[in-house]
All heavy atoms as TSV, in Angstrom:
chain	resi	resn	atom	element	x	y	z
A	1	MET	N	N	44.973	110.673	67.253
A	1	MET	CA	C	45.542	111.286	68.572
A	1	MET	C	C	45.229	112.770	68.502
A	1	MET	O	O	45.697	113.452	67.518
A	1	MET	CB	C	46.991	110.964	68.698
A	1	MET	CG	C	47.524	111.497	70.010
A	1	MET	SD	S	49.234	111.142	70.206
A	1	MET	CE	C	49.481	109.426	70.207
A	2	ASP	N	N	44.586	113.293	69.472
A	2	ASP	CA	C	44.288	114.755	69.398
A	2	ASP	C	C	45.446	115.459	70.212
A	2	ASP	O	O	46.497	114.888	70.699
A	2	ASP	CB	C	43.008	115.046	70.174
A	2	ASP	CG	C	42.919	114.711	71.609
A	2	ASP	OD1	O	43.851	113.948	72.030
A	2	ASP	OD2	O	41.971	115.235	72.317
A	3	THR	N	N	45.506	116.706	70.094
A	3	THR	CA	C	46.549	117.608	70.626
A	3	THR	C	C	46.759	117.444	72.218
A	3	THR	O	O	47.866	117.239	72.558
A	3	THR	CB	C	46.247	119.128	70.331
A	3	THR	OG1	O	46.059	119.147	68.927
A	3	THR	CG2	C	47.439	120.000	70.654
A	4	ALA	N	N	45.720	117.173	72.864
A	4	ALA	CA	C	45.861	117.089	74.338
A	4	ALA	C	C	46.551	115.811	74.688
A	4	ALA	O	O	47.448	115.731	75.645
A	4	ALA	CB	C	44.529	117.201	75.027
A	5	GLU	N	N	46.192	114.733	74.064
A	5	GLU	CA	C	46.878	113.330	74.293
A	5	GLU	C	C	48.292	113.581	73.918
A	5	GLU	O	O	49.206	113.057	74.634
A	5	GLU	CB	C	46.199	112.367	73.388
A	5	GLU	CG	C	44.808	111.839	73.971
A	5	GLU	CD	C	44.420	110.664	73.118
A	5	GLU	OE1	O	45.141	109.755	72.761
A	5	GLU	OE2	O	43.158	110.652	72.758
A	6	PHE	N	N	48.581	114.099	72.892
A	6	PHE	CA	C	50.003	114.355	72.355
A	6	PHE	C	C	50.794	115.183	73.314
A	6	PHE	O	O	52.067	114.705	73.673
A	6	PHE	CB	C	49.958	115.029	70.941
A	6	PHE	CG	C	51.368	115.280	70.528
A	6	PHE	CD1	C	52.042	114.212	69.859
A	6	PHE	CD2	C	51.971	116.580	70.573
A	6	PHE	CE1	C	53.402	114.576	69.471
A	6	PHE	CE2	C	53.302	116.721	70.012
A	6	PHE	CZ	C	53.978	115.749	69.515
A	7	VAL	N	N	50.307	116.171	73.854
A	7	VAL	CA	C	50.984	116.964	74.801
A	7	VAL	C	C	51.208	116.231	76.123
A	7	VAL	O	O	52.290	116.158	76.691
A	7	VAL	CB	C	50.153	118.278	75.156
A	7	VAL	CG1	C	50.727	119.016	76.326
A	7	VAL	CG2	C	50.173	119.152	73.948
A	8	ASP	N	N	50.189	115.491	76.533
A	8	ASP	CA	C	50.354	114.651	77.727
A	8	ASP	C	C	51.310	113.611	77.524
A	8	ASP	O	O	52.265	113.317	78.507
A	8	ASP	CB	C	48.976	114.030	78.114
A	8	ASP	CG	C	47.998	114.974	78.563
A	8	ASP	OD1	O	48.442	116.164	78.998
A	8	ASP	OD2	O	46.718	114.619	78.726
A	9	GLN	N	N	51.346	112.878	76.393
A	9	GLN	CA	C	52.376	111.859	76.105
A	9	GLN	C	C	53.822	112.440	76.136
A	9	GLN	O	O	54.670	111.876	76.582
A	9	GLN	CB	C	51.970	111.119	74.886
A	9	GLN	CG	C	52.826	109.982	74.501
A	9	GLN	CD	C	52.481	109.158	73.353
A	9	GLN	OE1	O	51.749	109.705	72.512
A	9	GLN	NE2	N	53.001	108.029	73.135
A	10	ARG	N	N	53.867	113.558	75.388
A	10	ARG	CA	C	55.125	114.240	75.267
A	10	ARG	C	C	55.717	114.693	76.663
A	10	ARG	O	O	56.890	114.478	77.046
A	10	ARG	CB	C	55.089	115.595	74.517
A	10	ARG	CG	C	56.305	116.341	74.280
A	10	ARG	CD	C	56.013	117.412	73.119
A	10	ARG	NE	N	57.388	118.002	72.859
A	10	ARG	CZ	C	57.762	119.152	73.562
A	10	ARG	NH1	N	57.185	119.659	74.483
A	10	ARG	NH2	N	59.015	119.530	73.173
A	11	GLU	N	N	54.891	115.145	77.608
A	11	GLU	CA	C	55.177	115.507	78.930
A	11	GLU	C	C	55.743	114.341	79.637
A	11	GLU	O	O	56.726	114.354	80.474
A	11	GLU	CB	C	54.009	116.331	79.604
A	11	GLU	CG	C	53.864	117.671	79.165
A	11	GLU	CD	C	55.031	118.659	79.397
A	11	GLU	OE1	O	55.700	118.584	80.449
A	11	GLU	OE2	O	55.349	119.414	78.524
A	12	ALA	N	N	54.859	113.288	79.580
A	12	ALA	CA	C	55.270	111.958	80.320
A	12	ALA	C	C	56.744	111.503	79.845
A	12	ALA	O	O	57.495	111.027	80.618
A	12	ALA	CB	C	54.220	110.946	80.089
A	13	LEU	N	N	56.958	111.602	78.434
A	13	LEU	CA	C	58.248	111.117	77.961
A	13	LEU	C	C	59.425	112.044	78.421
A	13	LEU	O	O	60.411	111.560	78.928
A	13	LEU	CB	C	58.249	111.099	76.432
A	13	LEU	CG	C	57.470	109.999	75.765
A	13	LEU	CD1	C	57.289	110.226	74.374
A	13	LEU	CD2	C	58.076	108.643	75.947
A	14	LEU	N	N	59.114	113.353	78.450
A	14	LEU	CA	C	60.147	114.263	78.972
A	14	LEU	C	C	60.487	113.984	80.494
A	14	LEU	O	O	61.612	114.033	80.750
A	14	LEU	CB	C	59.711	115.708	78.836
A	14	LEU	CG	C	59.686	116.236	77.284
A	14	LEU	CD1	C	59.065	117.574	77.211
A	14	LEU	CD2	C	61.191	116.221	76.704
A	15	GLU	N	N	59.451	113.741	81.268
A	15	GLU	CA	C	59.716	113.544	82.688
A	15	GLU	C	C	60.517	112.205	82.779
A	15	GLU	O	O	61.302	112.079	83.613
A	15	GLU	CB	C	58.393	113.342	83.414
A	15	GLU	CG	C	57.732	114.716	83.631
A	15	GLU	CD	C	56.323	114.582	84.137
A	15	GLU	OE1	O	55.902	113.498	84.630
A	15	GLU	OE2	O	55.596	115.642	84.278
A	16	SER	N	N	60.066	111.271	81.983
A	16	SER	CA	C	60.830	109.823	82.031
A	16	SER	C	C	62.321	110.041	81.533
A	16	SER	O	O	63.081	109.458	82.347
A	16	SER	CB	C	60.104	108.908	81.069
A	16	SER	OG	O	60.911	107.742	81.070
A	17	ILE	N	N	62.494	110.939	80.592
A	17	ILE	CA	C	63.858	111.244	80.214
A	17	ILE	C	C	64.747	111.836	81.388
A	17	ILE	O	O	65.817	111.477	81.653
A	17	ILE	CB	C	64.017	111.934	78.918
A	17	ILE	CG1	C	63.498	111.061	77.735
A	17	ILE	CG2	C	65.325	112.487	78.633
A	17	ILE	CD1	C	63.235	111.810	76.420
A	18	GLN	N	N	64.044	112.838	82.010
A	18	GLN	CA	C	64.775	113.525	83.100
A	18	GLN	C	C	65.076	112.524	84.209
A	18	GLN	O	O	66.217	112.669	84.817
A	18	GLN	CB	C	63.862	114.676	83.583
A	18	GLN	CG	C	63.821	115.824	82.539
A	18	GLN	CD	C	62.844	116.962	83.028
A	18	GLN	OE1	O	62.030	116.698	83.871
A	18	GLN	NE2	N	63.032	118.017	82.350
A	19	ARG	N	N	64.070	111.681	84.586
A	19	ARG	CA	C	64.403	110.690	85.626
A	19	ARG	C	C	65.508	109.795	85.263
A	19	ARG	O	O	66.434	109.454	86.056
A	19	ARG	CB	C	63.148	109.931	85.926
A	19	ARG	CG	C	62.177	110.473	86.950
A	19	ARG	CD	C	61.163	109.553	87.142
A	19	ARG	NE	N	60.529	108.822	86.208
A	19	ARG	CZ	C	59.325	109.147	85.572
A	19	ARG	NH1	N	58.776	110.255	85.873
A	19	ARG	NH2	N	58.916	108.368	84.575
A	20	ASP	N	N	65.516	109.257	83.923
A	20	ASP	CA	C	66.642	108.363	83.540
A	20	ASP	C	C	67.958	109.130	83.550
A	20	ASP	O	O	68.893	108.474	83.802
A	20	ASP	CB	C	66.239	107.904	82.117
A	20	ASP	CG	C	65.176	106.937	82.050
A	20	ASP	OD1	O	64.771	106.416	83.175
A	20	ASP	OD2	O	64.562	106.692	81.002
A	21	GLU	N	N	68.070	110.406	83.158
A	21	GLU	CA	C	69.184	111.174	83.186
A	21	GLU	C	C	69.765	111.238	84.681
A	21	GLU	O	O	70.860	111.027	84.843
A	21	GLU	CB	C	69.080	112.525	82.564
A	21	GLU	CG	C	69.025	112.449	81.066
A	21	GLU	CD	C	68.730	113.906	80.506
A	21	GLU	OE1	O	68.345	114.818	81.338
A	21	GLU	OE2	O	68.861	114.032	79.285
A	22	ALA	N	N	68.870	111.634	85.550
A	22	ALA	CA	C	69.354	111.693	86.894
A	22	ALA	C	C	69.800	110.348	87.502
A	22	ALA	O	O	70.916	110.236	88.093
A	22	ALA	CB	C	68.147	112.191	87.867
A	23	GLU	N	N	69.139	109.240	87.139
A	23	GLU	CA	C	69.574	107.937	87.518
A	23	GLU	C	C	71.002	107.584	86.900
A	23	GLU	O	O	71.819	106.943	87.550
A	23	GLU	CB	C	68.612	106.782	87.244
A	23	GLU	CG	C	67.296	106.912	87.852
A	23	GLU	CD	C	66.292	105.912	87.489
A	23	GLU	OE1	O	66.602	105.019	86.584
A	23	GLU	OE2	O	65.067	106.010	87.915
A	24	MET	N	N	71.131	108.013	85.593
A	24	MET	CA	C	72.371	107.767	84.830
A	24	MET	C	C	73.590	108.545	85.639
A	24	MET	O	O	74.652	107.965	85.743
A	24	MET	CB	C	72.221	108.149	83.434
A	24	MET	CG	C	73.585	107.860	82.697
A	24	MET	SD	S	73.937	106.127	82.451
A	24	MET	CE	C	72.856	105.651	81.294
A	25	ARG	N	N	73.272	109.761	86.038
A	25	ARG	CA	C	74.343	110.550	86.632
A	25	ARG	C	C	74.765	109.884	87.926
A	25	ARG	O	O	76.048	109.831	88.264
A	25	ARG	CB	C	73.746	111.945	86.846
A	25	ARG	CG	C	74.112	112.835	85.773
A	25	ARG	CD	C	73.770	114.377	86.188
A	25	ARG	NE	N	72.955	114.910	85.063
A	25	ARG	CZ	C	71.727	115.026	85.172
A	25	ARG	NH1	N	71.031	114.876	86.155
A	25	ARG	NH2	N	71.051	115.561	84.137
A	26	VAL	N	N	73.762	109.499	88.681
A	26	VAL	CA	C	74.047	108.814	90.061
A	26	VAL	C	C	74.890	107.534	89.736
A	26	VAL	O	O	75.878	107.324	90.490
A	26	VAL	CB	C	72.775	108.497	90.704
A	26	VAL	CG1	C	73.052	107.581	91.950
A	26	VAL	CG2	C	72.061	109.691	91.277
A	27	ALA	N	N	74.626	106.731	88.806
A	27	ALA	CA	C	75.260	105.548	88.527
A	27	ALA	C	C	76.748	105.657	88.045
A	27	ALA	O	O	77.531	105.050	88.393
A	27	ALA	CB	C	74.478	104.688	87.336
A	28	VAL	N	N	76.950	106.890	87.179
A	28	VAL	CA	C	78.212	107.205	86.725
A	28	VAL	C	C	79.081	107.548	87.964
A	28	VAL	O	O	80.228	107.265	87.969
A	28	VAL	CB	C	78.086	108.308	85.545
A	28	VAL	CG1	C	79.507	108.742	85.431
A	28	VAL	CG2	C	77.658	107.570	84.323
A	29	HIS	N	N	78.456	108.521	88.886
A	29	HIS	CA	C	79.282	108.889	90.029
A	29	HIS	C	C	79.634	107.720	90.808
A	29	HIS	O	O	80.794	107.623	91.349
A	29	HIS	CB	C	78.482	109.911	90.781
A	29	HIS	CG	C	78.304	111.300	90.103
A	29	HIS	ND1	N	79.521	111.979	90.074
A	29	HIS	CD2	C	77.427	111.884	89.602
A	29	HIS	CE1	C	79.202	113.197	89.428
A	29	HIS	NE2	N	77.915	113.156	89.124
A	30	GLU	N	N	78.748	106.739	91.100
A	30	GLU	CA	C	79.097	105.646	91.868
A	30	GLU	C	C	80.198	104.764	91.209
A	30	GLU	O	O	81.035	104.279	91.880
A	30	GLU	CB	C	77.756	104.761	92.126
A	30	GLU	CG	C	76.787	105.435	92.950
A	30	GLU	CD	C	75.442	104.555	93.172
A	30	GLU	OE1	O	75.315	103.522	92.431
A	30	GLU	OE2	O	74.549	104.932	93.882
A	31	LEU	N	N	80.078	104.573	89.970
A	31	LEU	CA	C	81.057	103.836	89.122
A	31	LEU	C	C	82.371	104.386	89.214
A	31	LEU	O	O	83.438	103.836	89.381
A	31	LEU	CB	C	80.658	103.624	87.712
A	31	LEU	CG	C	81.553	102.867	86.855
A	31	LEU	CD1	C	81.768	101.465	87.364
A	31	LEU	CD2	C	81.015	102.880	85.442
A	32	THR	N	N	82.495	105.832	89.122
A	32	THR	CA	C	83.652	106.589	89.233
A	32	THR	C	C	84.323	106.418	90.608
A	32	THR	O	O	85.558	106.097	90.725
A	32	THR	CB	C	83.409	108.036	88.970
A	32	THR	OG1	O	82.785	108.241	87.647
A	32	THR	CG2	C	84.621	108.864	89.083
A	33	ASP	N	N	83.446	106.433	91.631
A	33	ASP	CA	C	83.973	106.387	93.110
A	33	ASP	C	C	84.652	104.826	93.257
A	33	ASP	O	O	85.706	104.713	93.862
A	33	ASP	CB	C	82.904	106.519	94.061
A	33	ASP	CG	C	82.430	107.989	94.062
A	33	ASP	OD1	O	83.299	108.758	93.625
A	33	ASP	OD2	O	81.412	108.184	94.670
A	34	VAL	N	N	83.949	103.816	92.767
A	34	VAL	CA	C	84.428	102.425	92.827
A	34	VAL	C	C	85.620	102.207	92.058
A	34	VAL	O	O	86.770	101.756	92.658
A	34	VAL	CB	C	83.280	101.446	92.406
A	34	VAL	CG1	C	83.953	100.144	92.144
A	34	VAL	CG2	C	82.187	101.464	93.322
A	35	ALA	N	N	85.835	102.892	90.904
A	35	ALA	CA	C	87.044	102.694	90.102
A	35	ALA	C	C	88.179	103.527	90.764
A	35	ALA	O	O	89.327	102.938	90.872
A	35	ALA	CB	C	86.809	103.355	88.643
A	36	ARG	N	N	87.904	104.637	91.314
A	36	ARG	CA	C	88.973	105.244	92.172
A	36	ARG	C	C	89.353	104.530	93.250
A	36	ARG	O	O	90.691	104.400	93.615
A	36	ARG	CB	C	88.406	106.598	92.628
A	36	ARG	CG	C	88.548	107.705	91.515
A	36	ARG	CD	C	88.269	109.053	92.131
A	36	ARG	NE	N	88.204	110.022	91.035
A	36	ARG	CZ	C	87.229	110.833	90.918
A	36	ARG	NH1	N	86.298	110.970	91.844
A	36	ARG	NH2	N	87.189	111.771	89.961
A	37	ARG	N	N	88.438	103.759	94.042
A	37	ARG	CA	C	88.971	102.978	95.108
A	37	ARG	C	C	89.704	101.790	94.691
A	37	ARG	O	O	90.681	101.374	95.413
A	37	ARG	CB	C	87.676	102.592	95.918
A	37	ARG	CG	C	87.476	103.554	97.057
A	37	ARG	CD	C	86.304	103.176	97.854
A	37	ARG	NE	N	84.954	103.627	97.383
A	37	ARG	CZ	C	83.888	102.935	97.085
A	37	ARG	NH1	N	84.004	101.737	97.377
A	37	ARG	NH2	N	82.924	103.510	96.590
A	38	GLU	N	N	89.300	101.221	93.608
A	38	GLU	CA	C	89.922	99.921	93.109
A	38	GLU	C	C	91.361	100.184	92.676
A	38	GLU	O	O	92.180	99.309	92.756
A	38	GLU	CB	C	89.081	99.383	92.072
A	38	GLU	CG	C	87.758	98.672	92.518
A	38	GLU	CD	C	87.969	97.547	93.440
A	38	GLU	OE1	O	88.952	96.696	93.247
A	38	GLU	OE2	O	87.199	97.472	94.409
A	39	PHE	N	N	91.593	101.273	92.161
A	39	PHE	CA	C	92.924	101.624	91.493
A	39	PHE	C	C	93.723	102.484	92.400
A	39	PHE	O	O	94.669	103.155	91.886
A	39	PHE	CB	C	92.813	102.138	90.166
A	39	PHE	CG	C	92.087	101.198	89.224
A	39	PHE	CD1	C	90.845	101.343	88.675
A	39	PHE	CD2	C	92.843	99.902	88.866
A	39	PHE	CE1	C	90.162	100.448	87.883
A	39	PHE	CE2	C	92.253	99.077	88.062
A	39	PHE	CZ	C	90.958	99.188	87.518
A	40	ASP	N	N	93.452	102.701	93.645
A	40	ASP	CA	C	94.182	103.515	94.586
A	40	ASP	C	C	95.406	102.773	95.037
A	40	ASP	O	O	95.397	101.965	95.967
A	40	ASP	CB	C	93.314	103.945	95.764
A	40	ASP	CG	C	94.121	104.857	96.647
A	40	ASP	OD1	O	95.129	105.457	96.104
A	40	ASP	OD2	O	93.525	105.291	97.715
A	41	ILE	N	N	96.550	102.903	94.265
A	41	ILE	CA	C	97.765	102.159	94.635
A	41	ILE	C	C	98.267	102.412	96.055
A	41	ILE	O	O	98.713	101.481	96.774
A	41	ILE	CB	C	98.883	102.439	93.474
A	41	ILE	CG1	C	98.331	102.094	92.177
A	41	ILE	CG2	C	100.173	101.798	93.869
A	41	ILE	CD1	C	98.077	100.619	91.922
A	42	SER	N	N	98.268	103.679	96.457
A	42	SER	CA	C	98.766	103.887	97.716
A	42	SER	C	C	98.030	103.206	98.801
A	42	SER	O	O	98.647	102.837	99.830
A	42	SER	CB	C	98.761	105.426	98.018
A	42	SER	OG	O	97.391	106.023	97.959
A	43	GLU	N	N	96.779	103.027	98.624
A	43	GLU	CA	C	96.017	102.266	99.627
A	43	GLU	C	C	96.428	100.785	99.673
A	43	GLU	O	O	96.648	100.228	100.752
A	43	GLU	CB	C	94.549	102.431	99.388
A	43	GLU	CG	C	93.695	101.713	100.455
A	43	GLU	CD	C	92.069	101.943	100.124
A	43	GLU	OE1	O	91.766	103.072	99.757
A	43	GLU	OE2	O	91.547	100.918	100.109
A	44	ARG	N	N	96.677	100.256	98.536
A	44	ARG	CA	C	97.113	98.801	98.428
A	44	ARG	C	C	98.542	98.720	99.017
A	44	ARG	O	O	98.760	97.667	99.830
A	44	ARG	CB	C	96.945	98.493	97.046
A	44	ARG	CG	C	95.624	98.283	96.511
A	44	ARG	CD	C	95.750	97.775	95.079
A	44	ARG	NE	N	94.347	97.663	94.508
A	44	ARG	CZ	C	93.676	96.518	94.402
A	44	ARG	NH1	N	94.165	95.458	94.880
A	44	ARG	NH2	N	92.421	96.568	93.940
A	45	ILE	N	N	99.341	99.672	98.864
A	45	ILE	CA	C	100.716	99.662	99.346
A	45	ILE	C	C	100.727	99.729	100.768
A	45	ILE	O	O	101.479	98.971	101.507
A	45	ILE	CB	C	101.607	100.697	98.715
A	45	ILE	CG1	C	101.869	100.382	97.213
A	45	ILE	CG2	C	102.941	100.902	99.468
A	45	ILE	CD1	C	102.594	101.573	96.513
A	46	ARG	N	N	99.873	100.604	101.302
A	46	ARG	CA	C	99.740	100.674	102.849
A	46	ARG	C	C	99.176	99.439	103.508
A	46	ARG	O	O	99.605	99.101	104.497
A	46	ARG	CB	C	98.809	101.906	103.177
A	46	ARG	CG	C	99.547	103.172	103.447
A	46	ARG	CD	C	98.571	104.179	103.958
A	46	ARG	NE	N	98.511	105.209	102.939
A	46	ARG	CZ	C	97.440	105.691	102.246
A	46	ARG	NH1	N	96.352	105.145	102.601
A	46	ARG	NH2	N	97.606	106.575	101.341
A	47	ALA	N	N	98.387	98.647	102.688
A	47	ALA	CA	C	97.780	97.471	103.279
A	47	ALA	C	C	98.761	96.372	103.283
A	47	ALA	O	O	98.756	95.548	104.180
A	47	ALA	CB	C	96.588	97.063	102.436
A	48	TYR	N	N	99.593	96.310	102.245
A	48	TYR	CA	C	100.603	95.195	102.150
A	48	TYR	C	C	102.031	95.707	101.875
A	48	TYR	O	O	102.514	95.431	100.771
A	48	TYR	CB	C	100.184	94.237	101.052
A	48	TYR	CG	C	98.911	93.636	101.202
A	48	TYR	CD1	C	97.761	94.173	100.519
A	48	TYR	CD2	C	98.558	92.711	102.136
A	48	TYR	CE1	C	96.551	93.691	100.690
A	48	TYR	CE2	C	97.270	92.225	102.426
A	48	TYR	CZ	C	96.194	92.689	101.653
A	48	TYR	OH	O	95.016	92.218	101.754
A	49	PRO	N	N	102.534	96.456	102.741
A	49	PRO	CA	C	104.014	97.063	102.452
A	49	PRO	C	C	105.002	96.035	102.188
A	49	PRO	O	O	105.853	96.254	101.339
A	49	PRO	CB	C	104.189	97.877	103.616
A	49	PRO	CG	C	103.526	97.361	104.783
A	49	PRO	CD	C	102.255	96.702	104.228
A	50	LEU	N	N	105.036	95.050	102.911
A	50	LEU	CA	C	106.167	94.023	102.731
A	50	LEU	C	C	106.067	93.333	101.409
A	50	LEU	O	O	107.039	93.098	100.803
A	50	LEU	CB	C	106.178	92.951	103.875
A	50	LEU	CG	C	106.551	93.644	105.347
A	50	LEU	CD1	C	106.486	92.478	106.283
A	50	LEU	CD2	C	107.945	94.298	105.339
A	51	ALA	N	N	104.919	93.073	101.000
A	51	ALA	CA	C	104.731	92.383	99.687
A	51	ALA	C	C	105.270	93.334	98.642
A	51	ALA	O	O	105.868	92.874	97.581
A	51	ALA	CB	C	103.378	92.008	99.454
A	52	TRP	N	N	104.924	94.643	98.583
A	52	TRP	CA	C	105.251	95.543	97.661
A	52	TRP	C	C	106.775	95.744	97.705
A	52	TRP	O	O	107.530	95.883	96.684
A	52	TRP	CB	C	104.567	96.963	97.903
A	52	TRP	CG	C	103.334	96.828	97.430
A	52	TRP	CD1	C	102.091	96.534	98.049
A	52	TRP	CD2	C	102.743	97.128	96.007
A	52	TRP	NE1	N	101.030	96.521	97.178
A	52	TRP	CE2	C	101.478	96.976	96.008
A	52	TRP	CE3	C	103.496	97.605	94.897
A	52	TRP	CZ2	C	100.611	97.200	94.894
A	52	TRP	CZ3	C	102.722	97.763	93.678
A	52	TRP	CH2	C	101.328	97.634	93.716
A	53	LEU	N	N	107.405	95.745	98.954
A	53	LEU	CA	C	108.873	95.817	99.080
A	53	LEU	C	C	109.587	94.684	98.475
A	53	LEU	O	O	110.521	94.822	97.774
A	53	LEU	CB	C	109.214	95.941	100.503
A	53	LEU	CG	C	110.745	96.097	100.871
A	53	LEU	CD1	C	111.213	97.425	100.335
A	53	LEU	CD2	C	110.901	96.045	102.329
A	54	ALA	N	N	109.053	93.453	98.674
A	54	ALA	CA	C	109.656	92.258	98.117
A	54	ALA	C	C	109.475	92.284	96.655
A	54	ALA	O	O	110.318	91.909	95.846
A	54	ALA	CB	C	109.027	91.089	98.741
A	55	GLY	N	N	108.268	92.638	96.164
A	55	GLY	CA	C	108.118	92.854	94.545
A	55	GLY	C	C	108.917	93.767	94.069
A	55	GLY	O	O	109.608	93.542	92.942
A	56	GLY	N	N	109.233	94.945	94.625
A	56	GLY	CA	C	110.233	95.946	94.011
A	56	GLY	C	C	111.642	95.264	94.090
A	56	GLY	O	O	112.399	95.594	93.140
A	57	PHE	N	N	111.987	94.721	95.146
A	57	PHE	CA	C	113.217	94.099	95.174
A	57	PHE	C	C	113.573	93.085	94.068
A	57	PHE	O	O	114.476	93.071	93.340
A	57	PHE	CB	C	113.576	93.483	96.509
A	57	PHE	CG	C	114.931	92.808	96.788
A	57	PHE	CD1	C	115.956	93.492	96.864
A	57	PHE	CD2	C	114.960	91.427	96.713
A	57	PHE	CE1	C	117.288	93.005	97.037
A	57	PHE	CE2	C	116.225	90.844	96.927
A	57	PHE	CZ	C	117.445	91.706	97.020
A	58	LEU	N	N	112.546	92.190	93.890
A	58	LEU	CA	C	112.666	91.140	92.795
A	58	LEU	C	C	112.616	91.820	91.476
A	58	LEU	O	O	113.358	91.315	90.586
A	58	LEU	CB	C	111.542	90.169	92.929
A	58	LEU	CG	C	111.610	89.298	94.172
A	58	LEU	CD1	C	110.392	88.452	94.323
A	58	LEU	CD2	C	112.730	88.420	94.199
A	59	LEU	N	N	111.753	92.852	91.229
A	59	LEU	CA	C	111.893	93.567	90.031
A	59	LEU	C	C	113.201	94.243	89.794
A	59	LEU	O	O	113.757	94.065	88.594
A	59	LEU	CB	C	110.843	94.619	89.952
A	59	LEU	CG	C	110.631	95.443	88.662
A	59	LEU	CD1	C	110.395	94.612	87.430
A	59	LEU	CD2	C	109.638	96.555	88.844
A	60	GLY	N	N	113.921	94.695	90.780
A	60	GLY	CA	C	115.179	95.240	90.583
A	60	GLY	C	C	116.143	94.174	90.255
A	60	GLY	O	O	117.092	94.448	89.385
A	61	LEU	N	N	116.150	93.033	90.889
A	61	LEU	CA	C	117.041	91.910	90.551
A	61	LEU	C	C	116.837	91.509	89.143
A	61	LEU	O	O	117.806	91.313	88.435
A	61	LEU	CB	C	116.905	90.761	91.590
A	61	LEU	CG	C	117.285	90.902	92.917
A	61	LEU	CD1	C	116.897	89.744	93.689
A	61	LEU	CD2	C	118.916	91.132	92.849
A	62	TRP	N	N	115.651	91.364	88.756
A	62	TRP	CA	C	115.369	90.956	87.281
A	62	TRP	C	C	115.785	91.985	86.347
A	62	TRP	O	O	116.570	91.615	85.234
A	62	TRP	CB	C	113.877	90.755	87.207
A	62	TRP	CG	C	113.398	90.342	85.792
A	62	TRP	CD1	C	113.603	89.141	85.259
A	62	TRP	CD2	C	112.716	91.111	84.977
A	62	TRP	NE1	N	113.192	89.017	83.900
A	62	TRP	CE2	C	112.533	90.319	83.734
A	62	TRP	CE3	C	112.127	92.421	84.874
A	62	TRP	CZ2	C	111.768	90.746	82.637
A	62	TRP	CZ3	C	111.478	92.745	83.731
A	62	TRP	CH2	C	111.191	91.945	82.729
A	63	LEU	N	N	115.632	93.243	86.664
A	63	LEU	CA	C	116.196	94.270	85.659
A	63	LEU	C	C	117.729	94.277	85.653
A	63	LEU	O	O	118.326	94.432	84.643
A	63	LEU	CB	C	115.646	95.647	86.096
A	63	LEU	CG	C	114.146	95.800	85.779
A	63	LEU	CD1	C	113.689	97.156	86.335
A	63	LEU	CD2	C	113.704	95.863	84.369
A	64	ALA	N	N	118.262	94.092	86.731
A	64	ALA	CA	C	119.800	94.028	86.796
A	64	ALA	C	C	120.285	92.874	85.986
A	64	ALA	O	O	121.361	92.923	85.283
A	64	ALA	CB	C	120.252	93.938	88.328
A	65	GLN	N	N	119.637	91.694	86.132
A	65	GLN	CA	C	120.023	90.557	85.440
A	65	GLN	C	C	119.899	90.767	83.969
A	65	GLN	O	O	120.800	90.311	83.090
A	65	GLN	CB	C	119.193	89.386	85.800
A	65	GLN	CG	C	119.536	88.760	87.134
A	65	GLN	CD	C	120.954	88.317	87.226
A	65	GLN	OE1	O	121.527	87.719	86.285
A	65	GLN	NE2	N	121.567	88.488	88.530
A	66	ARG	N	N	118.914	91.491	83.481
A	66	ARG	CA	C	118.717	91.718	82.042
A	66	ARG	C	C	119.856	92.734	81.612
A	66	ARG	O	O	120.240	92.520	80.419
A	66	ARG	CB	C	117.344	92.329	81.818
A	66	ARG	CG	C	116.178	91.400	81.928
A	66	ARG	CD	C	114.889	92.005	81.584
A	66	ARG	NE	N	114.889	92.584	80.302
A	66	ARG	CZ	C	114.168	93.523	79.739
A	66	ARG	NH1	N	113.064	93.737	80.367
A	66	ARG	NH2	N	114.329	93.954	78.525
A	67	GLY	N	N	120.192	93.577	82.455
A	67	GLY	CA	C	121.130	94.594	81.992
A	67	GLY	C	C	122.514	93.966	81.844
A	67	GLY	O	O	123.308	94.353	81.003
A	68	ARG	N	N	122.834	92.932	82.720
A	68	ARG	CA	C	124.081	92.222	82.704
A	68	ARG	C	C	124.249	91.399	81.345
A	68	ARG	O	O	125.399	91.230	80.733
A	68	ARG	CB	C	124.294	91.299	83.739
A	68	ARG	CG	C	124.715	92.092	85.073
A	68	ARG	CD	C	124.894	91.086	86.108
A	68	ARG	NE	N	124.963	91.762	87.481
A	68	ARG	CZ	C	124.789	91.178	88.538
A	68	ARG	NH1	N	124.668	89.866	88.637
A	68	ARG	NH2	N	124.819	91.882	89.730
A	69	ARG	N	N	123.224	90.817	80.948
A	69	ARG	CA	C	123.224	90.096	79.650
A	69	ARG	C	C	123.332	90.918	78.458
A	69	ARG	O	O	124.003	90.353	77.365
A	69	ARG	CB	C	121.784	89.352	79.586
A	69	ARG	CG	C	121.599	88.247	80.519
A	69	ARG	CD	C	120.328	87.441	80.357
A	69	ARG	NE	N	119.998	86.832	81.446
A	69	ARG	CZ	C	118.769	86.495	81.737
A	69	ARG	NH1	N	117.666	86.736	81.019
A	69	ARG	NH2	N	118.539	85.788	82.842
A	70	ASN	N	N	122.871	92.147	78.389
A	70	ASN	CA	C	123.093	92.982	77.268
A	70	ASN	C	C	124.331	93.641	77.332
A	70	ASN	O	O	125.226	93.836	76.877
A	70	ASN	CB	C	121.958	93.990	77.135
A	70	ASN	CG	C	120.600	93.393	76.882
A	70	ASN	OD1	O	120.567	92.379	76.439
A	70	ASN	ND2	N	119.567	94.085	77.429
């Protein structure tokens, strides 16, 4: 392999790495956005407030029952 081929191959590899890094950054940002949306508790509470209220009430009852036993 002569020097010109080596330089061309090296340049092609560097460009490929740069493209892959850019794609990886985009994928990580998209994944981060999805994770934030999936774990946004306030959005879920706004969507189903009565279910959260009932769940909180039942949790309170359960904790009170545990406290009485001890």
